C-alpha positions in Angstrom: 134.2 117.5 19.8 131.5 115.7 18.0 133.4 116.1 14.7 136.4 114.0 16.9 134.0 111.4 17.9 132.9 111.1 13.8 136.6 110.6 12.9 137.3 108.4 15.4 134.3 106.3 14.3 134.6 106.2 10.8 138.7 105.3 11.5 137.6 102.4 13.2 135.6 101.7 10.7 137.9 101.8 7.7 140.6 99.8 10.1 137.9 97.3 10.5 137.0 96.7 6.1 141.0 96.6 6.1 140.8 94.0 8.3 137.6 92.3 6.8 139.5 92.1 3.0 143.0 91.2 4.4 141.0 88.2 6.0 139.3 87.0 3.4 142.2 87.4 1.4 144.1 85.3 3.8 140.9 82.8 4.2 141.4 82.2 0.2 144.6 81.7 0.4 144.9 79.8 3.5 143.7 76.7 1.7 145.3 74.5 -0.8 143.4 74.5 -4.6 143.4 72.3 -7.7 146.3 72.5 -10.1 145.3 74.6 -13.4 146.7 76.4 -16.2 144.8 79.3 -17.5 144.5 82.2 -20.4 142.5 85.2 -20.1 140.0 85.4 -23.5 139.1 88.9 -25.0 135.6 88.0 -23.8 135.8 88.7 -20.7 136.3 85.2 -19.6 139.1 82.1 -18.6 140.0 79.4 -20.7 141.5 76.9 -17.8 142.6 73.3 -17.7 142.4 71.4 -14.9 145.1 68.2 -14.2 142.7 65.0 -12.6 142.1 65.7 -9.2 140.3 63.2 -6.3 137.0 64.6 -5.4 135.0 63.1 -2.7 130.7 63.7 -3.3 127.6 63.7 -2.1 124.0 64.4 -3.7 121.1 66.2 -2.0 118.9 63.1 -1.6 120.5 60.1 -0.2 119.1 56.5 0.6 120.2 56.5 4.5 117.5 58.1 6.9 120.5 58.9 9.3 122.4 60.6 6.3 119.5 62.6 5.2 119.6 64.5 8.7 122.9 65.9 7.8 123.4 68.7 5.1 125.7 67.9 2.0 128.2 70.2 3.7 128.3 68.3 6.7 128.4 65.2 5.1 131.6 65.9 3.5 133.1 67.6 6.4 132.5 64.4 8.3 134.3 62.9 6.2 137.2 64.9 6.0 136.9 65.0 10.1 138.4 61.6 10.5 134.7 59.6 9.4 136.5 57.7 7.2 137.7 54.3 6.8 141.2 54.9 8.1 140.2 57.9 11.0 142.7 60.0 9.2 142.3 64.4 9.2 142.1 65.7 5.8 142.6 69.4 5.6 139.9 71.7 4.0 140.4 73.0 0.4 139.0 75.4 -1.8 136.7 76.1 -3.7 133.5 73.6 -2.6 132.2 72.8 -6.1 128.7 72.3 -7.5 127.8 69.6 -10.0 131.2 68.7 -10.3 129.9 65.4 -12.4 126.9 66.8 -13.5 124.3 65.3 -10.5 121.5 67.2 -9.5 122.3 68.9 -6.3 126.5 67.4 -6.3 128.5 68.8 -4.3 132.1 67.9 -3.9 135.1 68.8 -2.0 139.0 68.5 -3.5 140.6 65.8 -1.8 144.4 67.5 -1.1 146.8 66.5 -3.5 149.7 64.6 -1.3 146.2 62.5 0.6 145.2 61.8 -3.2 148.5 60.6 -4.1 149.0 58.6 -1.0 145.8 57.3 -1.8 142.2 58.8 -0.4 140.4 57.0 2.7 137.1 55.3 1.6 134.3 57.0 3.0 132.2 55.2 6.0 129.0 56.8 4.7 127.3 55.1 2.0 126.4 58.5 0.5 129.7 59.9 -0.3 131.9 58.7 -3.4 135.7 59.1 -3.9 136.5 59.5 -7.8 139.3 60.6 -9.7 138.2 63.3 -12.4 139.9 63.2 -16.1 142.0 66.3 -17.2 139.4 68.5 -18.8 139.3 72.5 -20.1 136.5 75.0 -18.6 135.5 78.2 -19.8 135.6 79.7 -16.1 134.0 83.3 -15.4 133.6 85.2 -12.1 130.3 86.6 -10.4 129.4 88.4 -6.9 126.4 87.5 -4.6 124.2 84.5 -3.9 123.8 81.2 -5.4 120.5 82.4 -6.5 122.6 84.6 -9.2 123.9 81.2 -10.3 121.4 81.1 -13.6 122.0 84.4 -14.7 126.2 83.7 -14.7 125.7 80.6 -17.1 123.4 81.9 -19.5 126.0 85.2 -19.5 129.1 82.5 -20.1 127.3 80.7 -22.7 126.9 84.0 -24.5 130.4 84.6 -24.2 131.6 81.2 -25.8 129.5 81.8 -28.4 130.1 84.7 -29.1 134.2 83.7 -28.8 133.3 80.5 -31.3 134.0 78.5 -29.2 132.6 74.9 -28.6 130.8 73.7 -25.8 131.0 69.8 -25.0 127.7 68.0 -25.2 125.3 67.2 -22.7 127.2 69.1 -20.4 126.1 71.4 -17.5 127.5 74.5 -15.7 129.5 73.8 -12.6 129.7 76.2 -10.0 132.5 76.9 -7.8 132.2 78.5 -3.9 135.5 80.1 -2.5 134.5 81.6 0.8 132.7 80.5 4.2 129.0 81.7 5.0 130.2 84.8 7.3 131.6 86.3 4.5 129.0 89.1 3.4 127.7 88.5 0.4 129.0 91.2 -1.9 132.6 90.1 -1.1 132.2 86.2 -2.1 134.3 84.8 -4.9 132.2 82.4 -6.6 132.8 81.1 -10.0 130.9 79.5 -13.2 132.6 76.7 -15.3 131.3 75.4 -18.8 133.3 72.6 -20.2 134.6 73.4 -23.7 136.2 71.9 -26.7 139.7 72.7 -26.0 140.6 74.8 -29.1 143.0 72.9 -31.5 146.4 74.8 -31.6 147.2 75.5 -35.4 150.6 73.8 -36.2 153.0 76.5 -38.2 154.3 75.8 -41.8 157.0 77.1 -43.5 156.3 79.2 -46.7 159.1 78.1 -49.5 
């Protein structure tokens, strides 16, 4: 009898785990992400080239006392939840970027392409900024766990870039990308570190006579 109960419990746990993994896949797959091309490098990272994108950003410290009471995420969420000059509801995207423009504590959402093409609404809060980024090439690497692992992940990627003989852009800081909501277990979250690199030059083929 106990064996049957134990088997039932195991079956329920396995089913729950399967649903959990499916839910994570659906959560990531259900949101728009910025367009990029990617090529895997033998050193264990990607060379990833992003097209220009429109982002809305905020930093940790802001001048308005009212805005200081809101977390960075909530300030950005309010913007896409109609707190903009068009009172327009904007779909959530992935990932949430940290440090996209190299500012301390900067958090950014990517504006969906259709909304950006039509003209992204202006924020009503002076703690938010909407801007268009230039096309950029990164070395990108995934890491798991808490955001406290950012520093070690960035150091590991720098070593891999240097080992590959690639050049890191001057005065650049690591950018971090987070794809999952807080309720996803830490060990299952998809996080990435991205470092701007000088795009490798393509070698021109010459015909030997």
